[in-house]
Structure formats: structure tokens, C-alpha cells
C-alpha positions as CSV (number, residue, x, y, z in Angstrom):
1,M,-31.2,42.9,-20.6
2,S,-29.7,46.4,-20.2
3,V,-26.7,48.1,-21.8
4,K,-25.5,51.4,-20.4
5,V,-22.6,53.5,-21.9
6,R,-20.6,56.1,-19.9
7,R,-17.3,57.8,-20.3
8,Y,-14.3,55.8,-19.3
9,R,-12.0,57.7,-16.9
10,K,-8.9,57.1,-19.1
11,G,-10.7,58.0,-22.3
12,G,-13.1,56.1,-24.5
13,W,-16.4,54.5,-23.3
14,E,-17.2,52.0,-20.6
15,V,-20.1,49.6,-21.3
16,D,-22.1,48.3,-18.4
17,I,-24.0,45.1,-19.4
18,R,-26.6,43.3,-17.3
19,V,-28.2,40.1,-18.6
20,A,-30.8,37.9,-16.8
21,L,-30.3,34.3,-17.9
22,P,-33.1,31.8,-18.3
23,D,-32.1,29.9,-15.1
24,G,-32.5,33.1,-13.1
25,R,-28.8,34.0,-12.8
26,L,-27.8,37.6,-13.4
27,V,-24.6,38.2,-15.3
28,R,-23.0,41.6,-15.2
29,E,-19.9,42.8,-17.2
30,R,-18.3,46.2,-17.2
31,R,-15.7,46.6,-20.0
32,K,-14.1,49.3,-22.0
33,A,-15.5,49.3,-25.5
34,P,-13.0,48.6,-28.4
35,V,-14.6,51.5,-30.4
36,V,-14.2,55.3,-30.2
37,S,-17.8,56.6,-30.6
38,K,-20.6,56.4,-28.1
39,S,-23.1,54.9,-30.6
40,G,-20.5,52.3,-31.7
41,A,-19.9,51.4,-28.0
42,L,-23.7,51.0,-27.5
43,R,-23.9,48.7,-30.5
44,W,-20.9,46.7,-29.3
45,G,-22.5,46.3,-25.9
46,E,-25.8,45.1,-27.3
47,A,-24.0,42.5,-29.4
48,R,-22.0,41.4,-26.3
49,A,-25.2,41.1,-24.3
50,R,-26.6,38.7,-26.9
51,V,-23.5,36.6,-26.7
52,I,-23.9,36.4,-23.0
53,L,-27.5,35.5,-23.3
54,F,-27.1,32.6,-25.8
55,H,-23.6,31.5,-24.8
56,D,-23.3,31.4,-21.0
57,P,-19.7,32.5,-20.2
58,A,-19.8,30.6,-16.9
59,K,-20.2,27.4,-18.8
60,S,-17.1,28.1,-20.9
61,R,-15.2,28.8,-17.7
62,R,-16.4,25.7,-16.0
63,K,-13.8,23.1,-15.4
64,E,-14.0,20.0,-17.7
65,V,-13.9,17.2,-15.1
66,P,-12.9,13.8,-16.5
67,T,-14.6,10.5,-15.8
68,L,-12.8,7.9,-13.6
69,R,-12.2,5.9,-16.8
70,E,-10.4,8.8,-18.4
71,F,-8.4,9.8,-15.3
72,Y,-7.1,6.6,-13.9
73,P,-4.4,6.0,-16.6
74,R,-3.1,9.5,-15.7
75,F,-3.2,8.5,-12.0
76,L,-1.1,5.4,-12.7
77,D,1.5,7.2,-14.8
78,G,1.7,10.5,-13.0
79,Y,1.4,9.3,-9.5
80,A,2.2,5.6,-9.0
81,R,4.9,5.2,-11.7
82,A,6.2,8.8,-11.3
83,N,6.8,8.2,-7.6
84,R,8.7,4.9,-8.4
85,Q,6.4,2.7,-6.5
86,K,7.2,-1.0,-6.7
87,P,6.1,-2.6,-10.0
88,S,3.9,-5.0,-8.0
89,G,2.2,-2.1,-6.3
90,V,1.6,-0.3,-9.6
91,A,0.2,-3.5,-11.1
92,A,-2.1,-4.0,-8.1
93,K,-3.5,-0.4,-8.5
94,E,-4.0,-1.0,-12.2
95,T,-6.0,-4.2,-11.5
96,V,-8.1,-2.4,-8.9
97,C,-9.0,0.4,-11.3
98,R,-9.7,-1.9,-14.2
99,V,-11.5,-4.8,-12.5
100,H,-13.3,-3.1,-9.6
101,L,-13.6,0.6,-10.0
102,D,-14.2,0.9,-13.8
103,P,-17.3,-1.4,-14.0
104,V,-19.1,0.5,-11.3
105,L,-17.7,4.1,-11.5
106,G,-16.0,4.3,-14.8
107,T,-18.5,6.6,-16.5
108,R,-18.9,8.9,-13.5
109,R,-17.2,12.2,-13.5
110,L,-14.7,12.5,-10.6
111,D,-16.7,15.3,-8.9
112,A,-19.9,13.2,-9.2
113,I,-18.6,10.3,-7.2
114,G,-20.5,10.9,-4.0
115,N,-21.1,8.9,-0.9
116,E,-24.0,6.9,-2.5
117,E,-21.7,5.8,-5.3
118,V,-19.1,4.6,-2.8
119,Q,-21.8,2.6,-1.1
120,R,-22.8,1.1,-4.4
121,L,-19.2,0.0,-4.9
122,K,-19.2,-1.7,-1.6
123,V,-22.5,-3.5,-2.5
124,H,-20.9,-4.6,-5.8
125,M,-18.1,-6.3,-3.9
126,T,-20.3,-8.1,-1.4
127,G,-18.6,-11.4,-2.0
128,K,-15.1,-10.1,-1.4
129,T,-13.2,-10.2,1.9
130,P,-13.2,-6.9,3.9
131,K,-9.4,-6.7,3.3
132,T,-10.0,-6.8,-0.5
133,V,-12.8,-4.2,-0.3
134,N,-10.5,-1.9,1.8
135,N,-7.7,-2.2,-0.8
136,V,-10.1,-1.1,-3.5
137,L,-11.5,1.8,-1.4
138,T,-8.0,2.9,-0.5
139,V,-7.0,3.1,-4.2
140,L,-10.2,5.1,-4.9
141,N,-9.5,7.5,-2.0
142,T,-5.9,8.0,-3.2
143,L,-7.0,8.6,-6.8
144,L,-9.5,11.3,-5.7
145,R,-7.0,12.9,-3.4
146,V,-4.5,13.1,-6.3
147,A,-7.2,14.7,-8.5
148,V,-7.7,17.4,-5.9
149,E,-3.9,18.0,-5.6
150,W,-3.7,18.3,-9.4
151,S,-6.6,20.7,-9.4
152,V,-8.6,18.3,-11.6
153,I,-11.5,18.7,-9.0
154,D,-11.9,21.4,-6.4
155,R,-12.5,19.1,-3.4
156,M,-13.1,15.6,-2.3
157,P,-16.5,14.7,-3.5
158,C,-17.1,11.9,-1.0
159,R,-16.0,10.3,2.3
160,V,-14.4,6.9,1.8
161,Q,-15.0,4.9,4.9
162,L,-13.2,1.5,5.2
163,L,-14.8,-1.7,6.4
164,R,-13.9,-3.0,9.8
165,V,-11.5,-5.9,9.4
166,P,-11.5,-8.6,12.1
167,K,-8.1,-9.3,13.5
168,T,-6.8,-12.6,12.5
169,Q,-3.8,-14.6,13.6
170,A,-1.3,-15.6,10.9
171,G,-1.2,-19.3,10.2
172,F,2.1,-21.1,10.8
173,L,3.7,-24.6,11.1
174,D,4.5,-25.9,14.5
175,F,8.0,-27.1,15.2
176,D,7.3,-30.8,14.3
177,E,5.4,-29.8,11.1
178,Y,8.2,-27.5,10.0
179,G,10.8,-30.2,10.7
180,R,8.8,-32.7,8.5
181,L,8.6,-30.1,5.8
182,V,12.3,-29.5,5.8
183,E,13.1,-33.2,5.5
184,A,10.5,-33.6,2.7
185,A,11.9,-30.7,0.8
186,K,15.4,-32.2,1.0
187,A,14.0,-35.4,-0.6
188,V,12.3,-33.3,-3.4
189,S,15.4,-31.4,-4.6
190,A,18.2,-29.2,-3.4
191,E,16.3,-26.1,-4.7
192,A,13.1,-27.1,-2.8
193,H,15.3,-27.6,0.3
194,L,16.8,-24.1,0.0
195,V,13.5,-22.4,-0.7
196,V,12.0,-23.9,2.5
197,L,15.0,-23.0,4.6
198,L,15.3,-19.5,3.2
199,G,11.6,-18.9,4.1
200,G,11.4,-20.7,7.4
201,D,14.9,-20.2,8.8
202,A,15.6,-16.7,7.4
203,G,12.1,-15.3,6.8
204,L,12.7,-14.3,3.2
205,R,9.7,-13.3,1.0
206,C,9.2,-15.0,-2.3
207,G,10.7,-12.1,-4.3
208,E,13.7,-12.0,-1.9
209,I,14.4,-15.7,-2.4
210,M,14.3,-15.1,-6.2
211,G,16.6,-12.1,-6.0
212,L,19.2,-13.6,-3.6
213,E,22.8,-13.5,-5.0
214,W,26.0,-15.2,-3.8
215,P,27.7,-11.9,-2.9
216,D,24.8,-11.4,-0.4
217,V,25.9,-14.6,1.5
218,D,28.8,-14.2,4.0
219,F,29.9,-17.7,5.1
220,S,32.7,-16.3,7.4
221,R,30.3,-14.3,9.4
222,R,27.5,-16.8,8.8
223,Q,24.9,-14.2,7.7
224,L,23.1,-13.1,4.5
225,R,22.1,-9.7,3.3
226,V,18.6,-9.1,1.9
227,Q,19.0,-6.2,-0.4
228,R,16.8,-6.9,-3.5
229,S,13.5,-8.4,-4.5
230,E,12.3,-9.6,-7.9
231,W,8.8,-9.5,-9.4
232,K,8.1,-10.5,-12.9
233,S,11.8,-9.9,-14.0
234,K,11.8,-6.4,-12.3
235,V,14.3,-6.0,-9.5
236,T,13.6,-3.5,-6.8
237,A,14.7,-2.9,-3.1
238,P,13.0,-5.2,-0.6
239,K,9.6,-4.3,0.8
240,G,10.0,-1.4,3.1
241,G,12.8,0.1,1.0
242,R,15.8,-0.9,3.2
243,P,18.2,-3.9,3.3
244,R,18.5,-6.1,6.3
245,T,21.0,-8.6,7.6
246,I,20.0,-12.1,8.9
247,P,22.2,-14.5,10.8
248,L,22.3,-18.0,9.2
249,T,21.2,-21.0,11.1
250,K,23.7,-23.9,10.9
251,R,21.5,-26.0,8.6
252,L,20.8,-23.1,6.2
253,A,24.5,-22.3,6.1
254,E,25.3,-25.9,5.3
255,A,22.6,-26.1,2.6
256,L,23.9,-22.9,0.9
257,R,27.5,-24.1,1.0
258,A,26.5,-27.5,-0.5
259,H,24.5,-25.7,-3.3
260,M,27.3,-23.4,-4.5
261,H,27.7,-23.3,-8.2
262,M,29.2,-21.2,-11.1
263,R,26.0,-20.8,-13.2
264,G,25.6,-17.2,-12.4
265,P,25.3,-14.7,-9.5
266,R,21.9,-15.9,-8.3
267,V,21.7,-18.5,-5.6
268,L,18.8,-20.3,-7.2
269,Y,18.1,-21.1,-10.9
270,Q,15.7,-23.3,-12.7
271,E,17.0,-26.5,-14.3
272,D,17.3,-24.8,-17.7
273,G,19.5,-22.0,-16.2
274,Q,16.7,-19.4,-16.1
275,S,16.0,-17.3,-13.0
276,L,13.3,-18.4,-10.7
277,T,9.7,-17.2,-11.1
278,Q,7.0,-16.9,-8.5
279,K,5.3,-19.9,-10.0
280,V,8.4,-22.0,-9.8
281,V,9.1,-21.0,-6.1
282,R,5.4,-21.7,-5.3
283,N,5.5,-25.1,-7.0
284,L,8.7,-26.1,-5.1
285,G,7.0,-25.3,-1.8
286,L,3.8,-27.2,-2.9
287,R,5.8,-30.3,-3.8
288,A,7.6,-30.3,-0.5
289,G,4.2,-29.8,1.3
290,R,2.6,-32.7,-0.5
291,K,5.5,-35.0,0.3
292,A,5.2,-34.0,4.0
293,G,1.5,-34.7,3.9
294,F,0.2,-31.2,4.2
295,A,-2.8,-29.6,2.5
296,K,-2.2,-27.0,-0.2
297,Q,-0.7,-23.9,1.3
298,G,1.2,-20.8,0.1
299,I,4.9,-20.2,0.3
300,H,4.3,-17.2,2.6
301,I,3.4,-19.6,5.5
302,L,7.2,-20.2,5.8
303,R,7.7,-16.5,6.7
304,H,4.9,-16.7,9.2
305,T,6.5,-19.8,10.7
306,F,9.9,-17.9,11.0
307,C,8.3,-15.1,13.0
308,S,6.1,-17.4,15.0
309,H,9.0,-19.7,16.1
310,L,11.1,-16.7,17.1
311,A,8.2,-15.4,19.3
312,M,7.6,-18.9,20.8
313,R,11.3,-19.1,21.7
314,G,11.1,-15.7,23.5
315,A,12.7,-13.3,21.0
316,P,11.9,-9.6,21.6
317,A,9.4,-8.0,19.3
318,R,12.0,-5.4,18.1
319,A,14.4,-8.2,17.1
320,I,11.7,-10.0,15.2
321,Q,10.8,-6.8,13.4
322,E,14.3,-6.2,12.3
323,L,14.9,-9.8,11.1
324,A,11.6,-9.9,9.2
325,G,11.9,-6.4,7.8
326,H,8.5,-5.2,9.1
327,Q,8.0,-1.5,8.7
328,D,5.4,-1.3,11.4
329,L,5.9,-2.9,14.8
330,S,2.1,-3.6,14.9
331,T,2.7,-6.2,12.1
332,T,5.3,-8.0,14.3
333,Q,2.9,-7.9,17.3
334,R,0.6,-10.3,15.5
335,Y,3.0,-13.0,16.6
336,M,3.7,-11.9,20.1
337,H,0.7,-13.7,21.7
338,L,2.8,-16.9,21.1
339,S,5.6,-15.7,23.3
340,P,5.5,-17.8,26.6
341,A,8.6,-15.9,27.8
342,A,6.8,-12.6,27.6
343,I,3.7,-13.9,29.5
344,E,5.9,-15.6,32.1
345,S,8.0,-12.6,32.7
346,A,4.9,-10.4,33.1
347,V,3.4,-12.6,35.8
348,R,6.8,-12.9,37.6
349,L,6.7,-9.1,38.1
350,L,4.2,-9.8,40.9
351,E,6.8,-11.7,42.8
352,Q,9.4,-8.9,42.9
353,P,9.8,-6.7,46.0
354,S,7.2,-4.1,46.5
355,P,8.1,-0.7,44.9
356,V,8.7,2.5,46.8
357,S,5.4,4.0,48.0
358,G,4.3,7.5,47.0
359,R,5.9,8.9,50.2
360,G,9.6,8.7,49.7
361,D,10.5,8.1,53.4
362,M,8.2,5.1,53.9
363,L,8.2,1.6,52.5
364,E,5.5,-1.1,52.7
365,T,6.5,-4.2,54.6
366,G,5.6,-7.7,53.4
367,D,3.0,-8.1,56.2
368,G,1.1,-4.9,55.2
369,G,2.7,-2.6,57.8
370,I,4.7,0.6,57.2
371,R,8.3,1.2,58.2
372,K,10.6,4.2,57.8
């Protein structure tokens, strides 16, 4: 430890302090002494050196990094809710943080979540599907990225690598199975019949079925407008953020017209007059499925059936994307392997006349020769 005192260029005394800390680091401070005499400046410098020695100033300046458990409520409020993400999306992130991240990483400081901790998290979720694991890892990656953006940590402490997810084909009902389901739903109730048709003939999601209102249905143009979705009594825009218009099939238009009522703006209500819930919609679909002789299956298979049947009847991918409200065309392309028209037209290209050759003044003849 050394303390040197010299005259300050603007008057007074400059104190040059050097302190070697127990860990080997050297701390140096040069400051103007707050006293007027040289001996007073020396005493002040010696006192300051003792403070540095026993109270490392670097520690006091060091950023206090929260644990994941302390930070994730801030993440949910300041990021997910502040950016007005859909309530279902906020709830999903909260579940991921509470159920999956907190038990494994909750006590770890954010800057201490390294690659090994990410691998431990993957091991902890060994029994989960790759898609579920990737959902958890995506939330972790977003949480850490937000912490960097908010200057909570200086940099990403780890590399979050997703699992490879095998490509699967969406399950759907073939034409005969769907026809049986429609007839079975009609025998169950008018509400079950409409739920099945709205899913299979119009491709509506469960929340969109719940949120459909009579002003959205245009009988004169025979179309309906999907412009809201409901999740646990919270009404938002449809998934993807934009409304879409869907032409009505003849049987869906007839079912809607036969179901018209004055109970309220919603197309479908429960028997007690309350709005539908996800559980009620699911149960209506299950009852229809049991009556048709099908094994237990989710309501979302109706939407897959809608897209699959359009592809099987030769509808273009872009048309299916618009009708289904897919943000990404790659989602729609999961169904296009079912399109016989696309496969047929591709092969028929081989039967068309030969194209112009690379030399503009010559064409290939059918027998392999060249003519001008």
C-alpha cells in the first residue's frame, strides 16, 4: 500500500493511492483531497487506502444479478404482458417458468446459467416430447435475451440449442369418416352439429368457434368473418393477428340459419345461456366422436381435416393458407403431400412440347434431331 501527495494543478493536493488486494489485484485511485493541508491530505489518503483494502470498491460496483426465480415475474410483466401477447401465450410462458425452469434453474443467477445447466435442463425433461422441450428452451432463450436487452446481464451466458423434431403429418378424418361424424353430431345436438361443421367445413380454431358472433355471418354473400378468438373469457384477435373471410359451404350455411336465435350476439351458447368454454366445445366434439364410433380425439382434428380435404381436392397452397389463417406457408405445406392434383400436374409437365434450347435459333425435334 502506498500513498503519495502532490500539488494539484488547480490548487490543493492530489492523492495517488495504490493498494494491492489479497487476491493479487492492484487498485489505484488518484483524487483531489477534500482538505487544504499536505499533512491532512496524507492522512485522508491513508484512510482511503484502508477503505479500499477492507472494502473492495469493485465489489460495490459489481452488478447485482438476480436469480431466474427472481427475474421471471419481471419477464412476464415487462415483456410478455407489456407487448400485449395473447393471454394464452402469457399463461404458457408462466407455466414453462414455474413448472420446468424454476425447479432446475430457479436458484441460479442469470449470468451463471451456462451450457452445462442447459444440458441438465434437457436431461430433466427426458420424458417430454422434443416439441415440449423446445418450447421450454425457447422461453429460456427469450428470457435471457430480454435480460441482456434490459442490461440485467452483460451478455448471453449460454447457447441454447433446440432438439431436432421429426417431421410428422397432421392427423385428419377421411371423407367417409368426416361424413359419419357430421351425421353423428347432428344426432347429438344442434350445438354439436355446428361445432363440427365450423371446424371441418370452415377450419375455425376452438377459440374462434367460441368467439363467433352473428354479425360475422353474412348469409347474402354466404361467408363468415373470423375476427376474434376467446380464451378463458379473454377476447383477442385471431391467431396471427388478422381477420380472415371464409366462404360458407351449403350445409354450414343451412345449419347456421336453422340455429339463429335472439339469446345474444354469440352464435353458440351453453344451455344455461352462458358463453361456451373450451371444455364445453371439446366435450361436444367428443360426444359426436363417440356416437360416430371413433376413439377419443381432440377438437383440433377438425381443422386438420379442413386443410387436408382442401389439399386432396386440389386447392392451391396459398388458398389453403388464407382460409386457414396460417402465418407461415410452411405450416400449410404439411398438407400438400395429399394433393393428387399437384402430383398429377407435375408429371404432366413431361408431356408438354420441348422448351426452346439454349441456342435461340434452334429447336429440338421430337425424334432427337435439330431444326432451325
